[in-house]
N, C-alpha and C positions, 0 to 999 in steps of 0.2 A: 599293456594292452596287446602288444604284438605277440607276447608269449601266449596269451589266451587264444589268439587267432591261429598261431602256429600249432598249438596243442590240439585245437579243434580240427585243423587240417590233417594233422598226423593221425588222429583217431579215425577220421573219415577214411583215410587211406588204409589203415589197419582193418577197419570193418569191411572194406570192399575187397580185401585180399582173399585169395582162395582159402587160406587158413581160417579166416573169420566165417566163411560160409560152410565149412565142414561141420557136420552135425555133432560130432563128438569132440571137437577142439575149439577152443576160444583163444583169442590173442593173449600173449603173455601178460600185458598190463591188466586185462580183465581177470585172468587167473590169479594174479597177485592180489588184486583188490578183493576178489572173492575169498581167497584164503586169509588175508589180513583181517577183513571184517567178519569172517566166518559167515558168509552169506549162504542162505538156503538156495536150492535150485530155482525156486520162484523169484527170489530176490535177485539172483544173477540174471535171470531172464528179464526182470524189470530194469536192471542196469543196462543191459544190451539195448532194450527198447528205448530207454531214455537217451542213450548215446545216439542211436539211429535217428530219433526224432530231433534231437538237438542239431545233429550234423545236417539233416535235411533243411532245418530252419536257417542254418549258417551258410549254406551254399550260395543263395542269392546275395546275401550281405557280403560275403567274401568276394564274390565276383565283382560287385560294385566297388568295393574297397580297392581291389586290384586295378580296376579301370580308372578310378579316380586318382590313385597314386601314380599310375602310368601317365595320365593326362597332366598331372601336376609336374612330374619329372620333365616331360616334353616342354611344357610351358616355361619352366624355369630355365631350360636350355636355350630357349628362343631369345634372340637379341632384344626384342621389344615385348617382354613379358608383361601382360596386363595384371596389375596388382589386384583389381577387383575380382577377376576370374581366379587368380591364385588364392585369394582369401576365401572365395566361395568353395573352392576345392578343398582347402584346409578344413573348413567348417564341415563339409560333407564327410571327409575322412574321419574327423573327430566324432561326428555323430554315428558313423558306421562302427567305429571302435566301441562306442557306448552301447550300440545295439548288440554287438558281439558279446560284450560283458554281461548285458542283461539276459541274453539267451542262455549263456553258460550258467549264470546264477540261477535262473529259473529252472534249468534242467537239474542242477545239483539239488535245489530245494525240493523238486518233485521226487527225486530219488530218495532223499532223506526221509520222506514220508513212509517208506516201506521198511525203514531200519528200526531195530529194537533200540531201547535206551543205551544198552551196552555198545552196540554197533555205532550209534551216534557219538558216543564218548570216544571211541577209537578214531573216528573220522575227525572229531574236534582236536584230538591230540595231534594228528598229522597236520591239520591246518595251523596249529600253533607252532609246530616244528618248522613248517614252511616259512613262517614269518621270521624265525630266528636263523634259518639256513644261511642267508647272506653274511651273517656275522661270523660264521665258522671259519672261513678261509683265513682272515687275519689272525685269529687265535691259533690256528694250525701253523701259520707262518712264523709266529713268534715262539712256538713250541709249548703253548699252554694246553693244547689238545692233541 
């Protein structure tokens, strides 16, 4: 869940960089996705729009998550931490993380609607590879990869 939040924050920073605002240049991750999926200019534009809308939706959620995490940290450092308040903050943080995941999922689903079947297949391949990726390091460590 933290990876999703971090990735969203990173994309937000990329999209607000001077490179992202240049008319003829896109950030490297978007260029890679465009090339890998073989997106048309219209599809690339849709991708950028979806990312911008997703990031705008994530900003207030991320701000609340940061505030809740900071409040929980301070509370836990206090000598007489109130368990009820700590529990409420943990629930709020968990709910915020669920919101982040829902926004990210909805944005990805919205973008998929503009993809061709071949492009969806490529995206699905990468999703499957991402699920296997954590298992690669041990196989590399023992010399099987």
